[in-house]
GUTORLUM-650888 format. One record per atom (N, C-alpha, C, O, CB): residue number from 1; atom name; x negated, y, z. Coordinates in steps of 0.02 Angstrom, whole numbers, plus 50000, padded with zeros to 5 digits. Glycine has a CB too. Example, Ala and Ser with C-alpha at 12.3 -4.5 7.8 and 13.67 -1.06 7.14 Angstrom:
BEGIN
<node i="1" at="N" px="49340" py="49716" pz="50390"/>
<node i="1" at="CA" px="49385" py="49775" pz="50390"/>
<node i="1" at="C" px="49340" py="49835" pz="50390"/>
<node i="1" at="O" px="49288" py="49834" pz="50423"/>
<node i="1" at="CB" px="49435" py="49776" pz="50452"/>
<node i="2" at="N" px="49358" py="49888" pz="50354"/>
<node i="2" at="CA" px="49316" py="49947" pz="50357"/>
<node i="2" at="C" px="49355" py="50002" pz="50394"/>
<node i="2" at="O" px="49330" py="50057" pz="50402"/>
<node i="2" at="CB" px="49296" py="49970" pz="50286"/>
***
This chain:
BEGIN
<node i="1" at="N" px="40178" py="52743" pz="59905"/>
<node i="1" at="CA" px="40233" py="52768" pz="59840"/>
<node i="1" at="C" px="40215" py="52726" pz="59783"/>
<node i="1" at="O" px="40162" py="52734" pz="59753"/>
<node i="1" at="CB" px="40225" py="52855" pz="59813"/>
<node i="2" at="N" px="40263" py="52676" pz="59763"/>
<node i="2" at="CA" px="40266" py="52652" pz="59689"/>
<node i="2" at="C" px="40243" py="52690" pz="59640"/>
<node i="2" at="O" px="40191" py="52685" pz="59607"/>
<node i="2" at="CB" px="40326" py="52639" pz="59669"/>
<node i="3" at="N" px="40312" py="52750" pz="59637"/>
<node i="3" at="CA" px="40307" py="52802" pz="59592"/>
<node i="3" at="C" px="40368" py="52840" pz="59597"/>
<node i="3" at="O" px="40414" py="52829" pz="59636"/>
<node i="3" at="CB" px="40295" py="52779" pz="59525"/>
<node i="4" at="N" px="40363" py="52890" pz="59553"/>
<node i="4" at="CA" px="40422" py="52949" pz="59564"/>
<node i="4" at="C" px="40453" py="52947" pz="59496"/>
<node i="4" at="O" px="40424" py="52942" pz="59442"/>
<node i="4" at="CB" px="40392" py="53034" pz="59584"/>
<node i="5" at="N" px="40520" py="52951" pz="59508"/>
<node i="5" at="CA" px="40576" py="52941" pz="59453"/>
<node i="5" at="C" px="40584" py="53017" pz="59435"/>
<node i="5" at="O" px="40582" py="53056" pz="59483"/>
<node i="5" at="CB" px="40655" py="52902" pz="59483"/>
<node i="6" at="N" px="40593" py="53043" pz="59378"/>
<node i="6" at="CA" px="40607" py="53108" pz="59369"/>
<node i="6" at="C" px="40675" py="53107" pz="59313"/>
<node i="6" at="O" px="40674" py="53081" pz="59257"/>
<node i="6" at="CB" px="40536" py="53148" pz="59343"/>
<node i="7" at="N" px="40725" py="53137" pz="59339"/>
<node i="7" at="CA" px="40783" py="53136" pz="59288"/>
<node i="7" at="C" px="40774" py="53197" pz="59276"/>
<node i="7" at="O" px="40771" py="53232" pz="59326"/>
<node i="7" at="CB" px="40857" py="53116" pz="59306"/>
<node i="8" at="N" px="40766" py="53234" pz="59200"/>
<node i="8" at="CA" px="40769" py="53290" pz="59160"/>
<node i="8" at="C" px="40801" py="53288" pz="59100"/>
<node i="8" at="O" px="40781" py="53251" pz="59055"/>
<node i="8" at="CB" px="40714" py="53309" pz="59149"/>
<node i="9" at="N" px="40855" py="53330" pz="59095"/>
<node i="9" at="CA" px="40895" py="53336" pz="59019"/>
<node i="9" at="C" px="40938" py="53255" pz="59011"/>
<node i="9" at="O" px="40964" py="53227" pz="58963"/>
<node i="9" at="CB" px="40822" py="53348" pz="58938"/>
<node i="10" at="N" px="40933" py="53241" pz="59060"/>
<node i="10" at="CA" px="40982" py="53177" pz="59045"/>
<node i="10" at="C" px="40937" py="53107" pz="59043"/>
<node i="10" at="O" px="40959" py="53050" pz="59041"/>
<node i="10" at="CB" px="41023" py="53187" pz="58964"/>
<node i="11" at="N" px="40863" py="53131" pz="59043"/>
<node i="11" at="CA" px="40831" py="53071" pz="59026"/>
<node i="11" at="C" px="40783" py="53049" pz="59092"/>
<node i="11" at="O" px="40772" py="53091" pz="59135"/>
<node i="11" at="CB" px="40789" py="53085" pz="58955"/>
<node i="12" at="N" px="40752" py="52976" pz="59099"/>
<node i="12" at="CA" px="40726" py="52948" pz="59148"/>
<node i="12" at="C" px="40656" py="52957" pz="59140"/>
<node i="12" at="O" px="40632" py="52931" pz="59090"/>
<node i="12" at="CB" px="40747" py="52884" pz="59155"/>
<node i="13" at="N" px="40618" py="52989" pz="59178"/>
<node i="13" at="CA" px="40535" py="52986" pz="59174"/>
<node i="13" at="C" px="40504" py="52969" pz="59242"/>
<node i="13" at="O" px="40537" py="52964" pz="59294"/>
<node i="13" at="CB" px="40501" py="53060" pz="59150"/>
<node i="14" at="N" px="40430" py="52959" pz="59236"/>
<node i="14" at="CA" px="40415" py="52933" pz="59302"/>
<node i="14" at="C" px="40334" py="52976" pz="59307"/>
<node i="14" at="O" px="40304" py="53009" pz="59265"/>
<node i="14" at="CB" px="40416" py="52833" pz="59305"/>
<node i="15" at="N" px="40322" py="52962" pz="59364"/>
<node i="15" at="CA" px="40262" py="52998" pz="59400"/>
<node i="15" at="C" px="40223" py="52958" pz="59444"/>
<node i="15" at="O" px="40247" py="52949" pz="59500"/>
<node i="15" at="CB" px="40285" py="53054" pz="59440"/>
<node i="16" at="N" px="40154" py="52926" pz="59428"/>
<node i="16" at="CA" px="40119" py="52887" pz="59471"/>
<node i="16" at="C" px="40062" py="52915" pz="59510"/>
<node i="16" at="O" px="40024" py="52959" pz="59489"/>
<node i="16" at="CB" px="40097" py="52836" pz="59436"/>
<node i="17" at="N" px="40059" py="52889" pz="59563"/>
<node i="17" at="CA" px="39976" py="52920" pz="59603"/>
<node i="17" at="C" px="39974" py="52971" pz="59623"/>
<node i="17" at="O" px="39921" py="53001" pz="59631"/>
<node i="17" at="CB" px="39914" py="52930" pz="59566"/>
<node i="18" at="N" px="40049" py="53001" pz="59643"/>
<node i="18" at="CA" px="40067" py="53061" pz="59688"/>
<node i="18" at="C" px="40113" py="53057" pz="59726"/>
<node i="18" at="O" px="40148" py="53007" pz="59721"/>
<node i="18" at="CB" px="40081" py="53112" pz="59659"/>
<node i="19" at="N" px="40129" py="53109" pz="59779"/>
<node i="19" at="CA" px="40163" py="53106" pz="59825"/>
<node i="19" at="C" px="40219" py="53153" pz="59806"/>
<node i="19" at="O" px="40213" py="53209" pz="59781"/>
<node i="19" at="CB" px="40129" py="53117" pz="59881"/>
<node i="20" at="N" px="40273" py="53120" pz="59821"/>
<node i="20" at="CA" px="40348" py="53169" pz="59823"/>
<node i="20" at="C" px="40339" py="53228" pz="59833"/>
<node i="20" at="O" px="40358" py="53267" pz="59790"/>
<node i="20" at="CB" px="40399" py="53157" pz="59875"/>
<node i="21" at="N" px="40304" py="53256" pz="59897"/>
<node i="21" at="CA" px="40288" py="53319" pz="59925"/>
<node i="21" at="C" px="40250" py="53359" pz="59869"/>
<node i="21" at="O" px="40266" py="53417" pz="59856"/>
<node i="21" at="CB" px="40246" py="53312" pz="59993"/>
<node i="22" at="N" px="40195" py="53325" pz="59835"/>
<node i="22" at="CA" px="40158" py="53365" pz="59782"/>
<node i="22" at="C" px="40208" py="53386" pz="59724"/>
<node i="22" at="O" px="40210" py="53442" pz="59697"/>
<node i="22" at="CB" px="40097" py="53321" pz="59751"/>
<node i="23" at="N" px="40243" py="53336" pz="59712"/>
<node i="23" at="CA" px="40286" py="53352" pz="59646"/>
<node i="23" at="C" px="40325" py="53410" pz="59661"/>
<node i="23" at="O" px="40327" py="53458" pz="59622"/>
<node i="23" at="CB" px="40335" py="53292" pz="59622"/>
<node i="24" at="N" px="40358" py="53409" pz="59715"/>
<node i="24" at="CA" px="40414" py="53462" pz="59741"/>
<node i="24" at="C" px="40383" py="53533" pz="59755"/>
<node i="24" at="O" px="40415" py="53585" pz="59757"/>
<node i="24" at="CB" px="40449" py="53436" pz="59813"/>
<node i="25" at="N" px="40311" py="53525" pz="59764"/>
<node i="25" at="CA" px="40280" py="53589" pz="59778"/>
<node i="25" at="C" px="40259" py="53629" pz="59711"/>
<node i="25" at="O" px="40251" py="53689" pz="59700"/>
<node i="25" at="CB" px="40218" py="53576" pz="59823"/>
<node i="26" at="N" px="40253" py="53568" pz="59668"/>
<node i="26" at="CA" px="40223" py="53587" pz="59593"/>
<node i="26" at="C" px="40280" py="53615" pz="59546"/>
<node i="26" at="O" px="40266" py="53651" pz="59499"/>
<node i="26" at="CB" px="40188" py="53517" pz="59554"/>
<node i="27" at="N" px="40343" py="53598" pz="59560"/>
<node i="27" at="CA" px="40422" py="53609" pz="59535"/>
<node i="27" at="C" px="40437" py="53688" pz="59583"/>
<node i="27" at="O" px="40471" py="53732" pz="59556"/>
<node i="27" at="CB" px="40487" py="53525" pz="59566"/>
<node i="28" at="N" px="40415" py="53696" pz="59638"/>
<node i="28" at="CA" px="40448" py="53762" pz="59666"/>
<node i="28" at="C" px="40393" py="53826" pz="59633"/>
<node i="28" at="O" px="40410" py="53882" pz="59614"/>
<node i="28" at="CB" px="40450" py="53761" pz="59767"/>
<node i="29" at="N" px="40326" py="53795" pz="59635"/>
<node i="29" at="CA" px="40285" py="53845" pz="59618"/>
<node i="29" at="C" px="40296" py="53871" pz="59547"/>
<node i="29" at="O" px="40290" py="53929" pz="59528"/>
<node i="29" at="CB" px="40221" py="53823" pz="59627"/>
<node i="30" at="N" px="40314" py="53811" pz="59509"/>
<node i="30" at="CA" px="40328" py="53829" pz="59436"/>
<node i="30" at="C" px="40394" py="53874" pz="59446"/>
<node i="30" at="O" px="40390" py="53933" pz="59428"/>
<node i="30" at="CB" px="40341" py="53756" pz="59382"/>
<node i="31" at="N" px="40437" py="53859" pz="59466"/>
<node i="31" at="CA" px="40497" py="53913" pz="59465"/>
<node i="31" at="C" px="40475" py="53984" pz="59488"/>
<node i="31" at="O" px="40499" py="54036" pz="59465"/>
<node i="31" at="CB" px="40558" py="53890" pz="59514"/>
<node i="32" at="N" px="40422" py="53981" pz="59543"/>
<node i="32" at="CA" px="40419" py="54055" pz="59571"/>
<node i="32" at="C" px="40393" py="54092" pz="59514"/>
<node i="32" at="O" px="40419" py="54144" pz="59495"/>
<node i="32" at="CB" px="40370" py="54067" pz="59640"/>
<node i="33" at="N" px="40324" py="54058" pz="59477"/>
<node i="33" at="CA" px="40301" py="54098" pz="59423"/>
<node i="33" at="C" px="40335" py="54101" pz="59368"/>
<node i="33" at="O" px="40305" py="54130" pz="59323"/>
<node i="33" at="CB" px="40245" py="54082" pz="59405"/>
<node i="34" at="N" px="40390" py="54080" pz="59355"/>
<node i="34" at="CA" px="40444" py="54093" pz="59296"/>
<node i="34" at="C" px="40441" py="54024" pz="59248"/>
<node i="34" at="O" px="40488" py="54012" pz="59210"/>
<node i="34" at="CB" px="40422" py="54169" pz="59247"/>
<node i="35" at="N" px="40389" py="53985" pz="59252"/>
<node i="35" at="CA" px="40387" py="53914" pz="59213"/>
<node i="35" at="C" px="40324" py="53902" pz="59216"/>
<node i="35" at="O" px="40277" py="53941" pz="59224"/>
<node i="35" at="CB" px="40411" py="53908" pz="59137"/>
<node i="36" at="N" px="40326" py="53817" pz="59207"/>
<node i="36" at="CA" px="40273" py="53767" pz="59221"/>
<node i="36" at="C" px="40293" py="53701" pz="59168"/>
<node i="36" at="O" px="40348" py="53676" pz="59154"/>
<node i="36" at="CB" px="40274" py="53744" pz="59311"/>
<node i="37" at="N" px="40244" py="53690" pz="59152"/>
<node i="37" at="CA" px="40247" py="53625" pz="59121"/>
<node i="37" at="C" px="40212" py="53566" pz="59165"/>
<node i="37" at="O" px="40153" py="53559" pz="59181"/>
<node i="37" at="CB" px="40213" py="53631" pz="59052"/>
<node i="38" at="N" px="40281" py="53521" pz="59180"/>
<node i="38" at="CA" px="40264" py="53454" pz="59221"/>
<node i="38" at="C" px="40235" py="53391" pz="59181"/>
<node i="38" at="O" px="40269" py="53369" pz="59135"/>
<node i="38" at="CB" px="40331" py="53429" pz="59256"/>
<node i="39" at="N" px="40194" py="53369" pz="59191"/>
<node i="39" at="CA" px="40147" py="53321" pz="59162"/>
<node i="39" at="C" px="40202" py="53257" pz="59196"/>
<node i="39" at="O" px="40215" py="53256" pz="59256"/>
<node i="39" at="CB" px="40050" py="53328" pz="59192"/>
<node i="40" at="N" px="40227" py="53212" pz="59151"/>
<node i="40" at="CA" px="40257" py="53147" pz="59180"/>
<node i="40" at="C" px="40245" py="53098" pz="59113"/>
<node i="40" at="O" px="40226" py="53115" pz="59057"/>
<node i="40" at="CB" px="40348" py="53156" pz="59206"/>
<node i="41" at="N" px="40262" py="53037" pz="59139"/>
<node i="41" at="CA" px="40257" py="52982" pz="59082"/>
<node i="41" at="C" px="40335" py="52966" pz="59043"/>
<node i="41" at="O" px="40384" py="52982" pz="59078"/>
<node i="41" at="CB" px="40227" py="52905" pz="59121"/>
<node i="42" at="N" px="40345" py="52945" pz="58994"/>
<node i="42" at="CA" px="40381" py="52940" pz="58955"/>
<node i="42" at="C" px="40396" py="52875" pz="58939"/>
<node i="42" at="O" px="40367" py="52854" pz="58889"/>
<node i="42" at="CB" px="40364" py="52973" pz="58916"/>
<node i="43" at="N" px="40440" py="52829" pz="58972"/>
<node i="43" at="CA" px="40443" py="52768" pz="58948"/>
<node i="43" at="C" px="40410" py="52707" pz="58985"/>
<node i="43" at="O" px="40370" py="52725" pz="59028"/>
<node i="43" at="CB" px="40419" py="52775" pz="58887"/>
<node i="44" at="N" px="40416" py="52647" pz="58979"/>
<node i="44" at="CA" px="40390" py="52600" pz="59023"/>
<node i="44" at="C" px="40331" py="52569" pz="58981"/>
<node i="44" at="O" px="40329" py="52580" pz="58921"/>
<node i="44" at="CB" px="40446" py="52546" pz="59047"/>
<node i="45" at="N" px="40279" py="52530" pz="59013"/>
<node i="45" at="CA" px="40231" py="52499" pz="58986"/>
<node i="45" at="C" px="40169" py="52545" pz="58979"/>
<node i="45" at="O" px="40146" py="52580" pz="59025"/>
<node i="45" at="CB" px="40254" py="52472" pz="58926"/>
<node i="46" at="N" px="40142" py="52541" pz="58911"/>
<node i="46" at="CA" px="40090" py="52603" pz="58911"/>
<node i="46" at="C" px="40107" py="52665" pz="58922"/>
<node i="46" at="O" px="40163" py="52685" pz="58907"/>
<node i="46" at="CB" px="40058" py="52612" pz="58854"/>
<node i="47" at="N" px="40065" py="52701" pz="58949"/>
<node i="47" at="CA" px="40083" py="52779" pz="58956"/>
<node i="47" at="C" px="40070" py="52819" pz="58909"/>
<node i="47" at="O" px="40017" py="52821" pz="58878"/>
<node i="47" at="CB" px="40055" py="52810" pz="59006"/>
<node i="48" at="N" px="40127" py="52862" pz="58899"/>
<node i="48" at="CA" px="40161" py="52903" pz="58855"/>
<node i="48" at="C" px="40169" py="52979" pz="58888"/>
<node i="48" at="O" px="40220" py="52992" pz="58919"/>
<node i="48" at="CB" px="40229" py="52868" pz="58839"/>
<node i="49" at="N" px="40122" py="53022" pz="58880"/>
<node i="49" at="CA" px="40144" py="53077" pz="58911"/>
<node i="49" at="C" px="40193" py="53108" pz="58888"/>
<node i="49" at="O" px="40210" py="53097" pz="58830"/>
<node i="49" at="CB" px="40103" py="53116" pz="58917"/>
<node i="50" at="N" px="40224" py="53149" pz="58924"/>
<node i="50" at="CA" px="40273" py="53205" pz="58898"/>
<node i="50" at="C" px="40271" py="53264" pz="58949"/>
<node i="50" at="O" px="40246" py="53257" pz="59005"/>
<node i="50" at="CB" px="40354" py="53176" pz="58892"/>
<node i="51" at="N" px="40296" py="53318" pz="58927"/>
<node i="51" at="CA" px="40290" py="53376" pz="58975"/>
<node i="51" at="C" px="40354" py="53416" pz="58974"/>
<node i="51" at="O" px="40382" py="53444" pz="58927"/>
<node i="51" at="CB" px="40230" py="53424" pz="58955"/>
<node i="52" at="N" px="40371" py="53411" pz="59037"/>
<node i="52" at="CA" px="40448" py="53445" pz="59045"/>
<node i="52" at="C" px="40429" py="53503" pz="59061"/>
<node i="52" at="O" px="40380" py="53506" pz="59098"/>
<node i="52" at="CB" px="40503" py="53417" pz="59100"/>
<node i="53" at="N" px="40466" py="53574" pz="59034"/>
<node i="53" at="CA" px="40466" py="53647" pz="59059"/>
<node i="53" at="C" px="40505" py="53643" pz="59112"/>
<node i="53" at="O" px="40562" py="53622" pz="59102"/>
<node i="53" at="CB" px="40492" py="53702" pz="59012"/>
<node i="54" at="N" px="40485" py="53660" pz="59175"/>
<node i="54" at="CA" px="40512" py="53687" pz="59236"/>
<node i="54" at="C" px="40520" py="53756" pz="59223"/>
<node i="54" at="O" px="40475" py="53795" pz="59208"/>
<node i="54" at="CB" px="40468" py="53674" pz="59296"/>
<node i="55" at="N" px="40589" py="53773" pz="59232"/>
<node i="55" at="CA" px="40600" py="53843" pz="59235"/>
<node i="55" at="C" px="40670" py="53851" pz="59276"/>
<node i="55" at="O" px="40715" py="53809" pz="59278"/>
<node i="55" at="CB" px="40600" py="53875" pz="59159"/>
<node i="56" at="N" px="40671" py="53916" pz="59309"/>
<node i="56" at="CA" px="40737" py="53933" pz="59341"/>
<node i="56" at="C" px="40820" py="53901" pz="59303"/>
<node i="56" at="O" px="40842" py="53918" pz="59248"/>
<node i="56" at="CB" px="40735" py="54021" pz="59339"/>
<node i="57" at="N" px="40846" py="53863" pz="59342"/>
<node i="57" at="CA" px="40917" py="53854" pz="59316"/>
<node i="57" at="C" px="40907" py="53789" pz="59272"/>
<node i="57" at="O" px="40953" py="53770" pz="59236"/>
<node i="57" at="CB" px="40948" py="53923" pz="59271"/>
<node i="58" at="N" px="40855" py="53761" pz="59275"/>
<node i="58" at="CA" px="40858" py="53679" pz="59238"/>
<node i="58" at="C" px="40867" py="53636" pz="59297"/>
<node i="58" at="O" px="40837" py="53643" pz="59350"/>
<node i="58" at="CB" px="40781" py="53650" pz="59191"/>
<node i="59" at="N" px="40912" py="53588" pz="59283"/>
<node i="59" at="CA" px="40923" py="53545" pz="59336"/>
<node i="59" at="C" px="40865" py="53492" pz="59326"/>
<node i="59" at="O" px="40841" py="53482" pz="59270"/>
<node i="59" at="CB" px="40999" py="53515" pz="59336"/>
<node i="60" at="N" px="40842" py="53459" pz="59381"/>
<node i="60" at="CA" px="40791" py="53413" pz="59383"/>
<node i="60" at="C" px="40807" py="53374" pz="59459"/>
<node i="60" at="O" px="40827" py="53399" pz="59512"/>
<node i="60" at="CB" px="40714" py="53453" pz="59376"/>
<node i="61" at="N" px="40791" py="53305" pz="59442"/>
<node i="61" at="CA" px="40800" py="53264" pz="59505"/>
<node i="61" at="C" px="40723" py="53230" pz="59507"/>
<node i="61" at="O" px="40690" py="53213" pz="59458"/>
<node i="61" at="CB" px="40870" py="53203" pz="59498"/>
<node i="62" at="N" px="40706" py="53226" pz="59577"/>
<node i="62" at="CA" px="40644" py="53191" pz="59600"/>
<node i="62" at="C" px="40672" py="53128" pz="59641"/>
<node i="62" at="O" px="40706" py="53141" pz="59690"/>
<node i="62" at="CB" px="40593" py="53243" pz="59648"/>
<node i="63" at="N" px="40661" py="53068" pz="59626"/>
<node i="63" at="CA" px="40682" py="53017" pz="59660"/>
<node i="63" at="C" px="40620" py="52967" pz="59670"/>
<node i="63" at="O" px="40597" py="52934" pz="59623"/>
<node i="63" at="CB" px="40741" py="52988" pz="59625"/>
<node i="64" at="N" px="40594" py="52963" pz="59740"/>
<node i="64" at="CA" px="40548" py="52927" pz="59764"/>
<node i="64" at="C" px="40562" py="52846" pz="59756"/>
<node i="64" at="O" px="40612" py="52821" pz="59783"/>
<node i="64" at="CB" px="40540" py="52949" pz="59831"/>
<node i="65" at="N" px="40516" py="52806" pz="59716"/>
<node i="65" at="CA" px="40524" py="52738" pz="59724"/>
<node i="65" at="C" px="40472" py="52705" pz="59776"/>
<node i="65" at="O" px="40413" py="52711" pz="59761"/>
<node i="65" at="CB" px="40517" py="52708" pz="59657"/>
<node i="66" at="N" px="40488" py="52671" pz="59838"/>
<node i="66" at="CA" px="40458" py="52655" pz="59884"/>
<node i="66" at="C" px="40413" py="52585" pz="59847"/>
<node i="66" at="O" px="40437" py="52547" pz="59805"/>
<node i="66" at="CB" px="40508" py="52646" pz="59945"/>
<node i="67" at="N" px="40340" py="52583" pz="59879"/>
<node i="67" at="CA" px="40320" py="52513" pz="59844"/>
<node i="67" at="C" px="40334" py="52464" pz="59897"/>
<node i="67" at="O" px="40363" py="52483" pz="59948"/>
<node i="67" at="CB" px="40239" py="52506" pz="59819"/>
<node i="68" at="N" px="40316" py="52406" pz="59890"/>
<node i="68" at="CA" px="40329" py="52330" pz="59915"/>
<node i="68" at="C" px="40318" py="52341" pz="59980"/>
<node i="68" at="O" px="40341" py="52290" pz="60006"/>
<node i="68" at="CB" px="40283" py="52267" pz="59886"/>
<node i="69" at="N" px="40296" py="52375" pz="60023"/>
<node i="69" at="CA" px="40278" py="52365" pz="60100"/>
<node i="69" at="C" px="40295" py="52440" pz="60136"/>
<node i="69" at="O" px="40262" py="52459" pz="60184"/>
<node i="69" at="CB" px="40187" py="52340" pz="60111"/>
<node i="70" at="N" px="40344" py="52475" pz="60108"/>
<node i="70" at="CA" px="40340" py="52548" pz="60149"/>
<node i="70" at="C" px="40403" py="52546" pz="60190"/>
<node i="70" at="O" px="40442" py="52499" pz="60179"/>
<node i="70" at="CB" px="40339" py="52622" pz="60096"/>
<node i="71" at="N" px="40416" py="52584" pz="60228"/>
<node i="71" at="CA" px="40483" py="52586" pz="60275"/>
<node i="71" at="C" px="40540" py="52599" pz="60227"/>
<node i="71" at="O" px="40539" py="52635" pz="60177"/>
<node i="71" at="CB" px="40481" py="52648" pz="60337"/>
<node i="72" at="N" px="40589" py="52565" pz="60250"/>
<node i="72" at="CA" px="40644" py="52571" pz="60232"/>
<node i="72" at="C" px="40691" py="52635" pz="60246"/>
<node i="72" at="O" px="40656" py="52681" pz="60269"/>
<node i="72" at="CB" px="40664" py="52520" pz="60254"/>
<node i="73" at="N" px="40745" py="52650" pz="60241"/>
<node i="73" at="CA" px="40778" py="52706" pz="60280"/>
<node i="73" at="C" px="40792" py="52693" pz="60369"/>
<node i="73" at="O" px="40805" py="52739" pz="60409"/>
<node i="73" at="CB" px="40853" py="52716" pz="60240"/>
<node i="74" at="N" px="40785" py="52622" pz="60387"/>
<node i="74" at="CA" px="40795" py="52627" pz="60441"/>
<node i="74" at="C" px="40742" py="52630" pz="60488"/>
<node i="74" at="O" px="40753" py="52622" pz="60547"/>
<node i="74" at="CB" px="40829" py="52588" pz="60449"/>
<node i="75" at="N" px="40681" py="52643" pz="60464"/>
<node i="75" at="CA" px="40613" py="52630" pz="60486"/>
<node i="75" at="C" px="40566" py="52573" pz="60507"/>
<node i="75" at="O" px="40517" py="52568" pz="60544"/>
<node i="75" at="CB" px="40611" py="52659" pz="60524"/>
<node i="76" at="N" px="40609" py="52522" pz="60458"/>
<node i="76" at="CA" px="40580" py="52462" pz="60473"/>
<node i="76" at="C" px="40548" py="52435" pz="60410"/>
<node i="76" at="O" px="40577" py="52453" pz="60359"/>
<node i="76" at="CB" px="40631" py="52415" pz="60501"/>
<node i="77" at="N" px="40504" py="52402" pz="60401"/>
<node i="77" at="CA" px="40464" py="52399" pz="60344"/>
<node i="77" at="C" px="40477" py="52312" pz="60325"/>
<node i="77" at="O" px="40465" py="52264" pz="60362"/>
<node i="77" at="CB" px="40376" py="52428" pz="60363"/>
<node i="78" at="N" px="40507" py="52311" pz="60252"/>
<node i="78" at="CA" px="40540" py="52261" pz="60226"/>
<node i="78" at="C" px="40506" py="52265" pz="60159"/>
<node i="78" at="O" px="40502" py="52316" pz="60126"/>
<node i="78" at="CB" px="40618" py="52267" pz="60230"/>
<node i="79" at="N" px="40477" py="52188" pz="60139"/>
<node i="79" at="CA" px="40460" py="52166" pz="60066"/>
<node i="79" at="C" px="40521" py="52162" pz="60017"/>
<node i="79" at="O" px="40576" py="52136" pz="60026"/>
<node i="79" at="CB" px="40426" py="52095" pz="60068"/>
<node i="80" at="N" px="40491" py="52200" pz="59956"/>
<node i="80" at="CA" px="40562" py="52194" pz="59907"/>
<node i="80" at="C" px="40553" py="52127" pz="59868"/>
<node i="80" at="O" px="40498" py="52105" pz="59852"/>
<node i="80" at="CB" px="40572" py="52265" pz="59845"/>
<node i="81" at="N" px="40607" py="52098" pz="59853"/>
<node i="81" at="CA" px="40624" py="52032" pz="59828"/>
<node i="81" at="C" px="40638" py="52061" pz="59765"/>
<node i="81" at="O" px="40656" py="52027" pz="59717"/>
<node i="81" at="CB" px="40683" py="51986" pz="59864"/>
***
């Protein structure tokens, strides 16, 4: 996984070094607990941490961005150009 994009409050954030299922589980667990702060990266270039408050009813999108040699939707491996 190259990175995971997160759309929250109409803004784009990202997470690196984790798998989508980890993020989805963390979000689901946070909603079950009532609230949770999800650590993400704000911006590009140098890392700048941002904390997103995860609660019931707050829309959030998790968008996996595949790496250069990961399978595409058809199940074949294609390099990005």
